MOPAC internal coordinates of N, CA, C and O (Angstrom, degrees):
PM7 1SCF
backbone

  N    0.0000 0     0.00 0     0.00 0    0    0    0
  C    1.4486 1     0.00 0     0.00 0    1    0    0
  C    1.5223 1   109.06 1     0.00 0    2    1    0
  O    1.2310 1   120.69 1   -24.90 1    3    2    1
  N    1.3046 1   116.30 1   155.10 1    3    2    1
  C    1.4672 1   120.76 1   177.13 1    5    3    2
  C    1.5225 1   109.40 1   -79.38 1    6    5    3
  O    1.2310 1   120.61 1   -27.88 1    7    6    5
  N    1.3180 1   116.45 1   152.12 1    7    6    5
  C    1.4604 1   121.09 1   178.65 1    9    7    6
  C    1.5258 1   111.04 1   -56.85 1   10    9    7
  O    1.2310 1   120.11 1   143.82 1   11   10    9
  N    1.3020 1   117.40 1   -36.18 1   11   10    9
  C    1.4662 1   120.84 1  -178.88 1   13   11   10
  C    1.5223 1   112.93 1   -66.77 1   14   13   11
  O    1.2310 1   119.84 1   165.06 1   15   14   13
  N    1.3396 1   117.91 1   -14.94 1   15   14   13
  C    1.4662 1   121.41 1   178.30 1   17   15   14
  C    1.5315 1   112.11 1   -82.13 1   18   17   15
  O    1.2310 1   120.31 1   164.93 1   19   18   17
  N    1.3450 1   117.01 1   -15.07 1   19   18   17
  C    1.4668 1   119.99 1   176.58 1   21   19   18
  C    1.5220 1   109.62 1   -70.13 1   22   21   19
  O    1.2310 1   120.44 1   -27.63 1   23   22   21
  N    1.2944 1   116.76 1   152.37 1   23   22   21
  C    1.4653 1   122.52 1   175.23 1   25   23   22
  C    1.5283 1   108.20 1   -91.41 1   26   25   23
  O    1.2310 1   119.83 1   -29.75 1   27   26   25
  N    1.3315 1   117.92 1   150.25 1   27   26   25
  C    1.4620 1   119.98 1   176.34 1   29   27   26
  C    1.5329 1   111.08 1   -53.80 1   30   29   27
  O    1.2310 1   121.05 1   -45.42 1   31   30   29
  N    1.3281 1   115.60 1   134.58 1   31   30   29
  C    1.4533 1   122.07 1  -178.72 1   33   31   30
  C    1.5216 1   113.41 1    95.06 1   34   33   31
  O    1.2310 1   119.87 1   166.62 1   35   34   33
  N    1.3232 1   117.85 1   -13.38 1   35   34   33
  C    1.4686 1   122.33 1  -179.73 1   37   35   34
  C    1.5278 1   110.52 1   -90.10 1   38   37   35
  O    1.2310 1   121.32 1   -25.98 1   39   38   37
  N    1.3339 1   115.08 1   154.02 1   39   38   37
  C    1.4632 1   121.50 1  -179.06 1   41   39   38
  C    1.5146 1   111.11 1  -121.79 1   42   41   39
  O    1.2310 1   121.76 1   -18.05 1   43   42   41
  N    1.3138 1   114.23 1   161.95 1   43   42   41
  C    1.4555 1   121.04 1   176.74 1   45   43   42
  C    1.5123 1   110.38 1  -155.90 1   46   45   43
  O    1.2310 1   121.00 1    -3.13 1   47   46   45
  N    1.3028 1   115.70 1   176.87 1   47   46   45
  C    1.4615 1   123.20 1   176.62 1   49   47   46
  C    1.5281 1   107.36 1  -111.86 1   50   49   47
  O    1.2310 1   120.49 1   -49.74 1   51   50   49
  N    1.3228 1   116.67 1   130.26 1   51   50   49
  C    1.4609 1   120.71 1   178.59 1   53   51   50
  C    1.5189 1   108.82 1   -67.98 1   54   53   51
  O    1.2310 1   120.70 1   -53.29 1   55   54   53
  N    1.3245 1   116.27 1   126.71 1   55   54   53
  C    1.4602 1   122.13 1  -179.02 1   57   55   54
  C    1.5264 1   112.57 1  -107.46 1   58   57   55
  O    1.2310 1   120.14 1   137.71 1   59   58   57
  N    1.3371 1   117.34 1   -42.29 1   59   58   57
  C    1.4655 1   120.44 1  -172.73 1   61   59   58
  C    1.5220 1   109.51 1  -164.44 1   62   61   59
  O    1.2310 1   120.87 1    -1.24 1   63   62   61
  N    1.3255 1   115.95 1   178.76 1   63   62   61
  C    1.4671 1   123.00 1   177.15 1   65   63   62
  C    1.5238 1   108.40 1  -131.59 1   66   65   63
  O    1.2310 1   120.46 1   -31.10 1   67   66   65
  N    1.3247 1   116.72 1   148.90 1   67   66   65
  C    1.4622 1   120.09 1   178.67 1   69   67   66
  C    1.5200 1   112.39 1   -95.44 1   70   69   67
  O    1.2310 1   119.49 1   164.33 1   71   70   69
  N    1.3328 1   118.57 1   -15.67 1   71   70   69
  C    1.4615 1   122.95 1  -178.91 1   73   71   70
  C    1.5231 1   108.42 1  -120.19 1   74   73   71
  O    1.2310 1   120.58 1   -69.88 1   75   74   73
  N    1.3251 1   116.50 1   110.12 1   75   74   73
  C    1.4613 1   121.09 1  -175.95 1   77   75   74
  C    1.5257 1   112.20 1   -62.05 1   78   77   75
  O    1.2310 1   120.01 1   137.08 1   79   78   77
  N    1.3329 1   117.58 1   -42.92 1   79   78   77
  C    1.4698 1   120.30 1  -178.63 1   81   79   78
  C    1.5244 1   111.93 1   -66.13 1   82   81   79
  O    1.2310 1   120.21 1   136.29 1   83   82   81
  N    1.3104 1   117.20 1   -43.71 1   83   82   81
  C    1.4543 1   121.22 1  -179.90 1   85   83   82
  C    1.5306 1   111.06 1   -71.63 1   86   85   83
  O    1.2310 1   120.15 1   151.57 1   87   86   85
  N    1.3247 1   117.31 1   -28.43 1   87   86   85
  C    1.4657 1   120.27 1  -179.16 1   89   87   86
  C    1.5190 1   111.86 1   -61.84 1   90   89   87
  O    1.2310 1   119.57 1   147.09 1   91   90   89
  N    1.3129 1   118.43 1   -32.91 1   91   90   89
  C    1.4653 1   121.52 1   177.94 1   93   91   90
  C    1.5304 1   109.49 1   -62.83 1   94   93   91
  O    1.2310 1   120.34 1   133.77 1   95   94   93
  N    1.3160 1   116.96 1   -46.23 1   95   94   93
  C    1.4702 1   121.92 1   178.55 1   97   95   94
  C    1.5310 1   110.63 1   -61.65 1   98   97   95
  O    1.2310 1   120.51 1   134.95 1   99   98   97
  N    1.3354 1   116.62 1   -45.05 1   99   98   97
  C    1.4556 1   120.95 1  -179.13 1  101   99   98
  C    1.5258 1   111.71 1   -64.53 1  102  101   99
  O    1.2310 1   120.25 1   139.87 1  103  102  101
  N    1.3304 1   117.13 1   -40.13 1  103  102  101
  C    1.4589 1   120.22 1   178.91 1  105  103  102
  C    1.5237 1   111.54 1   -66.83 1  106  105  103
  O    1.2310 1   119.91 1   145.76 1  107  106  105
  N    1.3242 1   117.78 1   -34.24 1  107  106  105
  C    1.4616 1   121.18 1   175.86 1  109  107  106
  C    1.5258 1   111.31 1   -64.53 1  110  109  107
  O    1.2310 1   120.53 1   154.37 1  111  110  109
  N    1.3377 1   116.60 1   -25.63 1  111  110  109
  C    1.4602 1   121.36 1   178.92 1  113  111  110
  C    1.5275 1   112.37 1   -91.31 1  114  113  111
  O    1.2310 1   120.08 1  -174.61 1  115  114  113
  N    1.3386 1   117.46 1     5.39 1  115  114  113
  C    1.4563 1   120.63 1   175.54 1  117  115  114
  C    1.5105 1   115.58 1   102.05 1  118  117  115
  O    1.2310 1   119.73 1  -179.25 1  119  118  117
  N    1.3226 1   118.12 1     0.75 1  119  118  117
  C    1.4617 1   121.48 1   179.10 1  121  119  118
  C    1.5267 1   108.74 1   -86.23 1  122  121  119
  O    1.2310 1   121.02 1  -101.39 1  123  122  121
  N    1.3239 1   115.65 1    78.61 1  123  122  121
  C    1.4567 1   121.46 1  -176.62 1  125  123  122
  C    1.5278 1   110.53 1  -101.21 1  126  125  123
  O    1.2310 1   120.07 1   -34.05 1  127  126  125
  N    1.3295 1   117.47 1   145.95 1  127  126  125
  C    1.4641 1   119.65 1   175.37 1  129  127  126
  C    1.5326 1   110.08 1   -54.98 1  130  129  127
  O    1.2310 1   121.15 1   -45.33 1  131  130  129
  N    1.3285 1   115.40 1   134.67 1  131  130  129
  C    1.4610 1   121.18 1  -178.27 1  133  131  130
  C    1.5200 1   113.69 1    95.72 1  134  133  131
  O    1.2310 1   119.82 1   165.63 1  135  134  133
  N    1.3264 1   117.96 1   -14.37 1  135  134  133
  C    1.4730 1   121.83 1   179.49 1  137  135  134
  C    1.5178 1   110.32 1   -77.97 1  138  137  135
  O    1.2310 1   121.25 1   -35.45 1  139  138  137
  N    1.3241 1   115.21 1   144.55 1  139  138  137
  C    1.4649 1   121.10 1   173.70 1  141  139  138
  C    1.5291 1   107.87 1   -78.08 1  142  141  139
  O    1.2310 1   120.86 1   -44.83 1  143  142  141
  N    1.3216 1   115.96 1   135.17 1  143  142  141
  C    1.4585 1   121.75 1  -179.52 1  145  143  142
  C    1.5249 1   107.94 1  -130.50 1  146  145  143
  O    1.2310 1   120.46 1   -43.56 1  147  146  145
  N    1.3255 1   116.72 1   136.44 1  147  146  145
  C    1.4621 1   121.68 1  -179.52 1  149  147  146
  C    1.5251 1   109.03 1  -120.71 1  150  149  147
  O    1.2310 1   121.06 1   -50.72 1  151  150  149
  N    1.3224 1   115.58 1   129.28 1  151  150  149
  C    1.4608 1   122.14 1   176.07 1  153  151  150
  C    1.5253 1   105.78 1   -80.87 1  154  153  151
  O    1.2310 1   119.82 1   -71.89 1  155  154  153
  N    1.3229 1   117.96 1   108.11 1  155  154  153
  C    1.4619 1   121.89 1  -174.92 1  157  155  154
  C    1.5316 1   113.12 1   -82.89 1  158  157  155
  O    1.2310 1   120.39 1   121.35 1  159  158  157
  N    1.3215 1   116.85 1   -58.65 1  159  158  157
  C    1.4684 1   119.46 1  -177.08 1  161  159  158
  C    1.5291 1   110.88 1  -163.69 1  162  161  159
  O    1.2310 1   121.70 1   -10.64 1  163  162  161
  N    1.3410 1   114.34 1   169.36 1  163  162  161
  C    1.4558 1   122.56 1   179.72 1  165  163  162
  C    1.5227 1   108.00 1  -116.23 1  166  165  163
  O    1.2310 1   120.36 1   -38.13 1  167  166  165
  N    1.3116 1   116.92 1   141.87 1  167  166  165
  C    1.4650 1   121.23 1   176.57 1  169  167  166
  C    1.5360 1   109.41 1   -63.47 1  170  169  167
  O    1.2310 1   119.80 1   -24.17 1  171  170  169
  N    1.3293 1   117.99 1   155.83 1  171  170  169
  C    1.4719 1   120.99 1  -176.61 1  173  171  170
  C    1.5301 1   114.90 1   -52.81 1  174  173  171
  O    1.2310 1   119.60 1   146.22 1  175  174  173
  N    1.3200 1   118.37 1   -33.78 1  175  174  173
  C    1.4658 1   120.46 1   179.98 1  177  175  174
  C    1.5280 1   111.82 1   -94.95 1  178  177  175
  O    1.2310 1   119.89 1  -171.96 1  179  178  177
  N    1.3335 1   117.82 1     8.04 1  179  178  177
  C    1.4538 1   121.34 1   174.60 1  181  179  178
  C    1.5159 1   116.35 1    95.37 1  182  181  179
  O    1.2310 1   119.56 1   169.55 1  183  182  181
  N    1.3111 1   118.45 1   -10.45 1  183  182  181
  C    1.4533 1   121.52 1  -178.64 1  185  183  182
  C    1.5215 1   108.12 1  -152.00 1  186  185  183
  O    1.2310 1   117.90 1   -52.61 1  187  186  185
  N    1.3057 1   121.61 1   127.39 1  187  186  185
  C    1.4621 1   129.67 1    10.01 1  189  187  186
  C    1.5259 1   112.21 1   -87.93 1  190  189  187
  O    1.2310 1   121.56 1     3.84 1  191  190  189
  N    1.3423 1   114.63 1  -176.16 1  191  190  189
  C    1.4557 1   120.96 1   174.62 1  193  191  190
  C    1.5266 1   108.30 1  -115.52 1  194  193  191
  O    1.2310 1   120.56 1   -24.65 1  195  194  193
  N    1.3282 1   116.54 1   155.35 1  195  194  193
  C    1.4659 1   121.72 1   177.04 1  197  195  194
  C    1.5236 1   108.31 1  -108.39 1  198  197  195
  O    1.2310 1   121.25 1   -46.91 1  199  198  197
  N    1.3410 1   115.21 1   133.09 1  199  198  197
  C    1.4570 1   121.04 1   177.21 1  201  199  198
  C    1.5225 1   108.67 1  -127.65 1  202  201  199
  O    1.2310 1   120.94 1   -20.66 1  203  202  201
  N    1.3228 1   115.81 1   159.34 1  203  202  201
  C    1.4645 1   121.67 1   171.61 1  205  203  202
  C    1.5155 1   107.15 1  -113.80 1  206  205  203
  O    1.2310 1   121.30 1   -50.95 1  207  206  205
  N    1.3322 1   115.11 1   129.05 1  207  206  205
  C    1.4633 1   121.07 1   178.85 1  209  207  206
  C    1.5214 1   107.97 1  -154.25 1  210  209  207
  O    1.2310 1   120.43 1   -39.49 1  211  210  209
  N    1.2988 1   116.78 1   140.51 1  211  210  209
  C    1.4736 1   122.79 1   178.00 1  213  211  210
  C    1.5278 1   112.85 1    54.95 1  214  213  211
  O    1.2310 1   120.12 1  -147.08 1  215  214  213
  N    1.3389 1   117.38 1    32.92 1  215  214  213
  C    1.4534 1   121.06 1   175.10 1  217  215  214
  C    1.5170 1   116.29 1    84.11 1  218  217  215
  O    1.2310 1   119.54 1  -170.68 1  219  218  217
  N    1.3115 1   118.49 1     9.32 1  219  218  217
  C    1.4651 1   119.63 1   176.85 1  221  219  218
  C    1.5232 1   110.50 1  -144.94 1  222  221  219
  O    1.2310 1   121.10 1   -13.79 1  223  222  221
  N    1.3410 1   115.49 1   166.21 1  223  222  221
  C    1.4639 1   120.18 1   178.69 1  225  223  222
  C    1.5177 1   109.73 1   -95.43 1  226  225  223
  O    1.2310 1   121.65 1   -35.50 1  227  226  225
  N    1.3176 1   114.45 1   144.50 1  227  226  225
  C    1.4455 1   122.75 1  -176.62 1  229  227  226
  C    1.5209 1   108.13 1  -137.29 1  230  229  227
  O    1.2310 1   120.30 1   -40.86 1  231  230  229
  N    1.3168 1   117.03 1   139.14 1  231  230  229
  C    1.4630 1   121.21 1   175.20 1  233  231  230
  C    1.5189 1   108.92 1  -103.90 1  234  233  231
  O    1.2310 1   121.01 1   -47.24 1  235  234  233
  N    1.3214 1   115.68 1   132.76 1  235  234  233
  C    1.4620 1   121.84 1   179.21 1  237  235  234
  C    1.5162 1   110.17 1  -130.00 1  238  237  235
  O    1.2310 1   120.95 1   -33.45 1  239  238  237
  N    1.3236 1   115.78 1   146.55 1  239  238  237
  C    1.4536 1   119.40 1   170.39 1  241  239  238
  C    1.5262 1   107.67 1   -68.53 1  242  241  239
  O    1.2310 1   120.74 1   -26.82 1  243  242  241
  N    1.3276 1   116.19 1   153.18 1  243  242  241
  C    1.4666 1   119.86 1  -179.83 1  245  243  242
  C    1.5225 1   111.66 1   -59.35 1  246  245  243
  O    1.2310 1   120.07 1   142.34 1  247  246  245
  N    1.3324 1   117.48 1   -37.66 1  247  246  245
  C    1.4665 1   119.81 1  -179.57 1  249  247  246
  C    1.5266 1   111.36 1   -65.87 1  250  249  247
  O    1.2310 1   120.17 1   148.08 1  251  250  249
  N    1.3323 1   117.28 1   -31.92 1  251  250  249
  C    1.4671 1   120.62 1   175.86 1  253  251  250
  C    1.5300 1   110.21 1   -72.81 1  254  253  251
  O    1.2310 1   120.70 1   135.60 1  255  254  253
  N    1.3308 1   116.27 1   -44.40 1  255  254  253
  C    1.4613 1   120.91 1  -179.05 1  257  255  254
  C    1.5265 1   111.42 1   -63.88 1  258  257  255
  O    1.2310 1   120.12 1   149.26 1  259  258  257
  N    1.3154 1   117.38 1   -30.74 1  259  258  257
  C    1.4582 1   121.20 1  -178.94 1  261  259  258
  C    1.5276 1   112.40 1   -68.76 1  262  261  259
  O    1.2310 1   119.91 1   166.37 1  263  262  261
  N    1.3306 1   117.79 1   -13.63 1  263  262  261
  C    1.4677 1   120.19 1   178.64 1  265  263  262
  C    1.5272 1   112.28 1   -87.52 1  266  265  263
  O    1.2310 1   120.13 1   174.87 1  267  266  265
  N    1.3366 1   117.35 1    -5.13 1  267  266  265
  C    1.4610 1   121.71 1  -179.76 1  269  267  266
  C    1.5290 1   108.96 1   -95.72 1  270  269  267
  O    1.2310 1   120.82 1   -57.83 1  271  270  269
  N    1.3242 1   116.03 1   122.17 1  271  270  269
  C    1.4581 1   122.24 1   178.19 1  273  271  270
  C    1.5208 1   107.67 1   -96.76 1  274  273  271
  O    1.2310 1   120.72 1   -53.87 1  275  274  273
  N    1.3352 1   116.22 1   126.13 1  275  274  273
  C    1.4644 1   121.53 1  -177.72 1  277  275  274
  C    1.5294 1   110.81 1  -126.30 1  278  277  275
  O    1.2310 1   121.83 1   -21.01 1  279  278  277
  N    1.3178 1   114.11 1   158.99 1  279  278  277
  C    1.4721 1   121.04 1   170.24 1  281  279  278
  C    1.5118 1   105.90 1  -111.12 1  282  281  279
  O    1.2310 1   120.44 1   -62.86 1  283  282  281
  N    1.3257 1   116.75 1   117.14 1  283  282  281
  C    1.4724 1   120.85 1  -176.58 1  285  283  282
  C    1.5122 1   111.08 1   -64.49 1  286  285  283
  O    1.2310 1   121.23 1   -42.25 1  287  286  285
  N    1.3413 1   115.26 1   137.75 1  287  286  285
  C    1.4548 1   120.88 1   175.80 1  289  287  286
  C    1.5290 1   107.67 1   -87.29 1  290  289  287
  O    1.2310 1   120.90 1   -52.49 1  291  290  289
  N    1.2982 1   115.89 1   127.51 1  291  290  289
  C    1.4651 1   122.20 1   178.85 1  293  291  290
  C    1.5199 1   107.87 1  -102.70 1  294  293  291
  O    1.2310 1   121.05 1   -54.91 1  295  294  293
  N    1.3400 1   115.59 1   125.09 1  295  294  293
  C    1.4746 1   119.87 1   178.24 1  297  295  294
  C    1.5167 1   108.53 1   -77.06 1  298  297  295
  O    1.2310 1   121.42 1   -48.98 1  299  298  297
  N    1.3173 1   114.88 1   131.02 1  299  298  297
  C    1.4583 1   119.28 1   176.18 1  301  299  298
  C    1.5218 1   108.43 1  -112.11 1  302  301  299
  O    1.2310 1   121.26 1   -37.15 1  303  302  301
  N    1.3115 1   115.20 1   142.85 1  303  302  301
  C    1.4737 1   120.45 1  -177.49 1  305  303  302
  C    1.4992 1   109.45 1  -104.81 1  306  305  303
  O    1.2310 1   120.10 1   180.00 1  307  306  305

C-alpha cells in the first residue's frame, strides 16, 4: 500500500519506492527500506503530511509520500 493510504496515527514498514529518482532524496532523509514509519498528521488543507521516521518528524508533499510503499503494522492484543 502507499504511505498516503495509511490513516493518521498508523505505522508501517517501508518496503519499496515507485519513483527511483525521488527515492534517493527520501533515503537521504532517513526513509530507508525496513524502517518503521508513522503517519502523524495532515496539514489543515490536506498537504503536506507529517511522518515520523528514524527518530524525527518529517513533512512530505502528498505526491512524494505516494511514492513510498509500506506494509501496515497491525497491532495484536
